N, CA and C atoms as an extended XYZ file, in Angstrom:
303
Properties=species:S:1:pos:R:3:atomname:S:1:resname:S:1:resid:I:1 pbc="F F F"
N      -115.489      -28.968      121.431 N   UNK     1
C      -116.084      -29.122      120.122 CA  UNK     1
C      -115.391      -28.167      119.157 C   UNK     1
N      -115.265      -28.593      117.921 N   UNK     2
C      -114.653      -27.793      116.862 CA  UNK     2
C      -115.119      -28.370      115.525 C   UNK     2
N      -114.761      -27.687      114.443 N   UNK     3
C      -115.067      -28.178      113.104 CA  UNK     3
C      -113.771      -28.345      112.321 C   UNK     3
N      -113.703      -29.422      111.544 N   UNK     4
C      -112.556      -29.679      110.669 CA  UNK     4
C      -113.073      -29.671      109.236 C   UNK     4
N      -112.380      -28.915      108.360 N   UNK     5
C      -112.882      -28.759      106.992 CA  UNK     5
C      -111.777      -28.211      106.084 C   UNK     5
N      -111.898      -28.415      104.779 N   UNK     6
C      -110.936      -27.813      103.845 CA  UNK     6
C      -111.230      -26.321      103.734 C   UNK     6
N      -110.173      -25.507      103.741 N   UNK     7
C      -110.371      -24.056      103.761 CA  UNK     7
C      -109.267      -23.353      102.991 C   UNK     7
N      -109.654      -22.375      102.212 N   UNK     8
C      -108.712      -21.516      101.499 CA  UNK     8
C      -108.805      -20.139      102.133 C   UNK     8
N      -107.710      -19.680      102.739 N   UNK     9
C      -107.728      -18.390      103.422 CA  UNK     9
C      -107.849      -17.251      102.416 C   UNK     9
N      -108.162      -16.077      102.908 N   UNK    10
C      -108.281      -14.897      102.051 CA  UNK    10
C      -106.960      -14.557      101.375 C   UNK    10
N      -105.847      -14.980      101.967 N   UNK    11
C      -104.533      -14.720      101.377 CA  UNK    11
C      -104.071      -15.863      100.469 C   UNK    11
N      -104.935      -16.860      100.232 N   UNK    12
C      -104.632      -17.929       99.291 CA  UNK    12
C      -103.944      -19.147       99.858 C   UNK    12
N      -103.847      -19.262      101.173 N   UNK    13
C      -103.224      -20.425      101.802 CA  UNK    13
C      -104.273      -21.528      101.922 C   UNK    13
N      -103.935      -22.702      101.384 N   UNK    14
C      -104.857      -23.836      101.440 CA  UNK    14
C      -104.607      -24.650      102.705 C   UNK    14
N      -105.661      -24.852      103.472 N   UNK    15
C      -105.595      -25.648      104.699 CA  UNK    15
C      -106.518      -26.850      104.497 C   UNK    15
N      -105.942      -28.013      104.271 N   UNK    16
C      -106.749      -29.192      103.956 CA  UNK    16
C      -107.584      -29.676      105.141 C   UNK    16
N      -107.106      -29.400      106.360 N   UNK    17
C      -107.852      -29.798      107.564 CA  UNK    17
C      -107.909      -28.618      108.540 C   UNK    17
N      -108.448      -27.505      108.052 N   UNK    18
C      -108.580      -26.320      108.906 CA  UNK    18
C      -109.408      -26.674      110.133 C   UNK    18
N      -109.179      -25.925      111.194 N   UNK    19
C      -109.783      -26.231      112.492 CA  UNK    19
C      -110.461      -24.967      113.011 C   UNK    19
N      -111.777      -24.986      113.075 N   UNK    20
C      -112.536      -23.813      113.522 CA  UNK    20
C      -113.082      -24.032      114.921 C   UNK    20
N      -112.868      -23.043      115.768 N   UNK    21
C      -113.418      -23.092      117.122 CA  UNK    21
C      -114.232      -21.823      117.384 C   UNK    21
N      -115.252      -21.969      118.179 N   UNK    22
C      -116.026      -20.815      118.629 CA  UNK    22
C      -115.468      -20.419      119.983 C   UNK    22
N      -115.052      -19.162      120.089 N   UNK    23
C      -114.402      -18.699      121.316 CA  UNK    23
C      -115.334      -17.975      122.269 C   UNK    23
N      -116.349      -17.338      121.736 N   UNK    24
C      -117.237      -16.557      122.598 CA  UNK    24
C      -118.663      -16.635      122.074 C   UNK    24
N      -119.595      -16.821      122.981 N   UNK    25
C      -121.017      -16.866      122.647 CA  UNK    25
C      -121.756      -15.967      123.633 C   UNK    25
N      -122.587      -15.094      123.116 N   UNK    26
C      -123.405      -14.245      123.977 CA  UNK    26
C      -124.853      -14.326      123.517 C   UNK    26
N      -125.763      -14.143      124.448 N   UNK    27
C      -127.193      -14.152      124.122 CA  UNK    27
C      -127.824      -12.888      124.686 C   UNK    27
N      -128.671      -12.276      123.882 N   UNK    28
C      -129.399      -11.074      124.304 CA  UNK    28
C      -130.889      -11.352      124.269 C   UNK    28
N      -131.551      -10.984      125.338 N   UNK    29
C      -133.003      -11.153      125.401 CA  UNK    29
C      -133.658      -10.139      124.476 C   UNK    29
N      -134.578      -10.639      123.674 N   UNK    30
C      -135.376       -9.787      122.804 CA  UNK    30
C      -136.818       -9.849      123.298 C   UNK    30
N      -137.688       -9.104      122.663 N   UNK    31
C      -139.091       -9.126      123.086 CA  UNK    31
C      -139.651      -10.546      123.020 C   UNK    31
N      -139.191      -11.295      122.024 N   UNK    32
C      -139.580      -12.708      121.910 CA  UNK    32
C      -138.333      -13.547      121.689 C   UNK    32
N      -137.887      -14.204      122.703 N   UNK    33
C      -136.751      -15.104      122.574 CA  UNK    33
C      -135.409      -14.439      122.819 C   UNK    33
N      -134.364      -15.086      122.269 N   UNK    34
C      -132.989      -14.625      122.459 CA  UNK    34
C      -132.257      -14.606      121.129 C   UNK    34
N      -131.436      -13.576      120.939 N   UNK    35
C      -130.544      -13.524      119.786 CA  UNK    35
C      -129.155      -13.918      120.270 C   UNK    35
N      -128.542      -14.867      119.591 N   UNK    36
C      -127.217      -15.358      119.954 CA  UNK    36
C      -126.205      -14.798      118.954 C   UNK    36
N      -125.078      -14.356      119.477 N   UNK    37
C      -123.985      -13.870      118.637 CA  UNK    37
C      -122.733      -14.642      119.041 C   UNK    37
N      -121.939      -15.044      118.048 N   UNK    38
C      -120.732      -15.795      118.381 CA  UNK    38
C      -119.550      -15.360      117.530 C   UNK    38
N      -118.366      -15.592      118.092 N   UNK    39
C      -117.099      -15.240      117.468 CA  UNK    39
C      -116.185      -16.455      117.525 C   UNK    39
N      -115.250      -16.543      116.594 N   UNK    40
C      -114.336      -17.673      116.631 CA  UNK    40
C      -113.114      -17.473      115.783 C   UNK    40
N      -112.357      -18.544      115.633 N   UNK    41
C      -111.095      -18.500      114.906 CA  UNK    41
C      -110.908      -19.770      114.088 C   UNK    41
N      -110.144      -19.629      113.015 N   UNK    42
C      -109.800      -20.755      112.159 CA  UNK    42
C      -108.290      -20.930      112.202 C   UNK    42
N      -107.871      -22.138      112.518 N   UNK    43
C      -106.451      -22.478      112.578 CA  UNK    43
C      -106.092      -23.359      111.389 C   UNK    43
N      -104.814      -23.417      111.034 N   UNK    44
C      -104.369      -24.213      109.890 CA  UNK    44
C      -104.792      -25.672      110.042 C   UNK    44
N      -104.721      -26.197      111.257 N   UNK    45
C      -105.156      -27.562      111.562 CA  UNK    45
C      -105.229      -27.719      113.074 C   UNK    45
N      -105.649      -28.875      113.519 N   UNK    46
C      -105.817      -29.131      114.949 CA  UNK    46
C      -104.483      -29.040      115.689 C   UNK    46
N      -103.425      -29.526      115.074 N   UNK    47
C      -102.110      -29.500      115.715 CA  UNK    47
C      -101.645      -28.070      115.938 C   UNK    47
N      -101.901      -27.180      114.968 N   UNK    48
C      -101.529      -25.767      115.119 CA  UNK    48
C      -102.296      -25.142      116.282 C   UNK    48
N      -103.567      -25.488      116.403 N   UNK    49
C      -104.387      -24.991      117.512 CA  UNK    49
C      -103.835      -25.483      118.852 C   UNK    49
N      -103.576      -26.784      118.944 N   UNK    50
C      -103.095      -27.364      120.194 CA  UNK    50
C      -101.710      -26.844      120.575 C   UNK    50
N      -100.892      -26.490      119.558 N   UNK    51
C       -99.549      -25.980      119.815 CA  UNK    51
C       -99.559      -24.494      120.194 C   UNK    51
N      -100.718      -23.862      120.090 N   UNK    52
C      -100.815      -22.460      120.481 CA  UNK    52
C      -100.466      -21.460      119.392 C   UNK    52
N      -100.404      -21.922      118.135 N   UNK    53
C      -100.127      -21.000      117.039 CA  UNK    53
C      -101.300      -20.048      116.829 C   UNK    53
N      -101.032      -18.945      116.169 N   UNK    54
C      -102.074      -17.959      115.876 CA  UNK    54
C      -103.052      -18.503      114.841 C   UNK    54
N      -104.256      -17.998      114.905 N   UNK    55
C      -105.282      -18.363      113.928 CA  UNK    55
C      -104.899      -17.800      112.554 C   UNK    55
N      -105.265      -18.523      111.494 N   UNK    56
C      -105.026      -18.011      110.138 CA  UNK    56
C      -106.091      -16.997      109.760 C   UNK    56
N      -107.275      -17.110      110.369 N   UNK    57
C      -108.348      -16.137      110.173 CA  UNK    57
C      -109.293      -16.190      111.346 C   UNK    57
N      -110.130      -15.171      111.439 N   UNK    58
C      -111.139      -15.092      112.491 CA  UNK    58
C      -112.497      -14.848      111.860 C   UNK    58
N      -113.544      -15.246      112.555 N   UNK    59
C      -114.897      -14.921      112.110 CA  UNK    59
C      -115.623      -14.302      113.299 C   UNK    59
N      -116.530      -13.371      112.995 N   UNK    60
C      -117.225      -12.695      114.084 CA  UNK    60
C      -118.587      -12.205      113.646 C   UNK    60
N      -119.337      -11.874      114.655 N   UNK    61
C      -120.661      -11.302      114.465 CA  UNK    61
C      -121.611      -12.183      113.673 C   UNK    61
N      -121.525      -13.483      113.874 N   UNK    62
C      -122.536      -14.382      113.328 CA  UNK    62
C      -123.676      -14.433      114.333 C   UNK    62
N      -124.904      -14.335      113.842 N   UNK    63
C      -126.070      -14.284      114.733 CA  UNK    63
C      -127.132      -15.295      114.317 C   UNK    63
N      -127.911      -15.721      115.316 N   UNK    64
C      -129.068      -16.575      115.053 CA  UNK    64
C      -130.019      -16.489      116.241 C   UNK    64
N      -131.225      -16.950      116.034 N   UNK    65
C      -132.227      -16.990      117.099 CA  UNK    65
C      -132.073      -18.306      117.866 C   UNK    65
N      -131.959      -18.224      119.175 N   UNK    66
C      -131.810      -19.407      120.018 CA  UNK    66
C      -133.118      -20.205      120.027 C   UNK    66
N      -132.999      -21.496      119.809 N   UNK    67
C      -134.162      -22.384      119.871 CA  UNK    67
C      -134.247      -22.937      121.292 C   UNK    67
N      -135.157      -22.399      122.064 N   UNK    68
C      -135.267      -22.780      123.480 CA  UNK    68
C      -135.732      -24.216      123.672 C   UNK    68
N      -136.471      -24.755      122.707 N   UNK    69
C      -136.966      -26.121      122.840 CA  UNK    69
C      -136.062      -27.147      122.154 C   UNK    69
N      -134.871      -26.737      121.759 N   UNK    70
C      -133.926      -27.630      121.078 CA  UNK    70
C      -133.300      -28.616      122.065 C   UNK    70
N      -132.900      -29.774      121.549 N   UNK    71
C      -132.148      -30.724      122.375 CA  UNK    71
C      -130.682      -30.303      122.480 C   UNK    71
N      -130.285      -29.308      121.681 N   UNK    72
C      -128.898      -28.833      121.662 CA  UNK    72
C      -128.739      -27.602      122.548 C   UNK    72
N      -127.626      -27.549      123.275 N   UNK    73
C      -127.362      -26.381      124.107 CA  UNK    73
C      -126.934      -25.205      123.224 C   UNK    73
N      -126.693      -24.064      123.826 N   UNK    74
C      -126.401      -22.849      123.066 CA  UNK    74
C      -125.124      -22.984      122.222 C   UNK    74
N      -124.090      -23.622      122.756 N   UNK    75
C      -122.848      -23.788      122.001 CA  UNK    75
C      -123.047      -24.746      120.823 C   UNK    75
N      -123.747      -25.835      121.059 N   UNK    76
C      -124.034      -26.775      119.966 CA  UNK    76
C      -124.844      -26.087      118.870 C   UNK    76
N      -125.805      -25.251      119.258 N   UNK    77
C      -126.592      -24.532      118.264 CA  UNK    77
C      -125.712      -23.557      117.473 C   UNK    77
N      -124.733      -22.965      118.129 N   UNK    78
C      -123.810      -22.062      117.427 CA  UNK    78
C      -123.000      -22.833      116.384 C   UNK    78
N      -122.504      -24.023      116.736 N   UNK    79
C      -121.758      -24.835      115.761 CA  UNK    79
C      -122.666      -25.295      114.617 C   UNK    79
N      -123.895      -25.636      114.909 N   UNK    80
C      -124.841      -26.018      113.858 CA  UNK    80
C      -125.061      -24.838      112.923 C   UNK    80
N      -125.207      -23.648      113.482 N   UNK    81
C      -125.377      -22.446      112.671 CA  UNK    81
C      -124.140      -22.189      111.809 C   UNK    81
N      -122.960      -22.353      112.388 N   UNK    82
C      -121.717      -22.140      111.643 CA  UNK    82
C      -121.612      -23.106      110.468 C   UNK    82
N      -121.988      -24.362      110.690 N   UNK    83
C      -121.935      -25.362      109.609 CA  UNK    83
C      -122.859      -25.007      108.452 C   UNK    83
N      -123.860      -24.196      108.690 N   UNK    84
C      -124.773      -23.777      107.640 CA  UNK    84
C      -124.293      -22.577      106.850 C   UNK    84
N      -123.163      -22.030      107.202 N   UNK    85
C      -122.633      -20.841      106.522 CA  UNK    85
C      -121.695      -21.220      105.384 C   UNK    85
N      -121.599      -20.327      104.439 N   UNK    86
C      -120.741      -20.542      103.270 CA  UNK    86
C      -119.301      -20.827      103.701 C   UNK    86
N      -118.733      -21.880      103.135 N   UNK    87
C      -117.369      -22.276      103.447 CA  UNK    87
C      -117.277      -23.348      104.523 C   UNK    87
N      -118.338      -23.548      105.279 N   UNK    88
C      -118.331      -24.509      106.374 CA  UNK    88
C      -119.253      -25.702      106.113 C   UNK    88
N      -119.849      -25.759      104.932 N   UNK    89
C      -120.866      -26.774      104.639 CA  UNK    89
C      -120.361      -28.208      104.768 C   UNK    89
N      -119.094      -28.430      104.481 N   UNK    90
C      -118.546      -29.788      104.487 CA  UNK    90
C      -117.727      -30.085      105.739 C   UNK    90
N      -117.884      -29.251      106.741 N   UNK    91
C      -117.128      -29.427      107.979 CA  UNK    91
C      -117.601      -30.662      108.737 C   UNK    91
N      -116.654      -31.308      109.378 N   UNK    92
C      -116.947      -32.453      110.242 CA  UNK    92
C      -116.740      -32.031      111.686 C   UNK    92
N      -117.568      -32.542      112.565 N   UNK    93
C      -117.439      -32.225      113.986 CA  UNK    93
C      -116.212      -32.902      114.582 C   UNK    93
N      -115.518      -32.159      115.432 N   UNK    94
C      -114.466      -32.742      116.259 CA  UNK    94
C      -114.975      -32.654      117.682 C   UNK    94
N      -115.658      -33.685      118.124 N   UNK    95
C      -116.290      -33.667      119.431 CA  UNK    95
C      -115.295      -33.798      120.572 C   UNK    95
N      -114.065      -34.201      120.259 N   UNK    96
C      -113.049      -34.386      121.290 CA  UNK    96
C      -112.020      -33.250      121.256 C   UNK    96
N      -112.454      -32.066      120.912 N   UNK    97
C      -111.537      -30.938      120.748 CA  UNK    97
C      -110.758      -30.607      122.003 C   UNK    97
N      -111.356      -30.750      123.163 N   UNK    98
C      -110.693      -30.366      124.408 CA  UNK    98
C      -110.091      -31.530      125.158 C   UNK    98
N      -110.200      -32.733      124.602 N   UNK    99
C      -109.673      -33.904      125.286 CA  UNK    99
C      -108.268      -34.226      124.806 C   UNK    99
N      -107.486      -34.793      125.668 N   UNK   100
C      -106.155      -35.264      125.296 CA  UNK   100
C      -106.299      -36.535      124.473 C   UNK   100
N      -105.463      -36.669      123.472 N   UNK   101
C      -105.514      -37.887      122.631 CA  UNK   101
C      -104.415      -38.843      123.001 C   UNK   101
């Protein structure tokens, strides 16, 4: 899974089909429920990601409360949370991110 969206990097590079992936997800037990933290990277596009190029930017320390009764697993909930953040509102899901085309 990944997100595809238009993105302008902090250095001013425009990526019309930027490709965001979540690389790490951790959950910590709290007194009530779990807090999820995730980290990821943004690539110029899907082809750059698949070719092994470096990310144009990274994002980290995004947090949310895990919904235990959700139909979505922890990774899906992380992507849903990411889509709700500034800059990711118009992202489209790439559900075949790990599959060969």
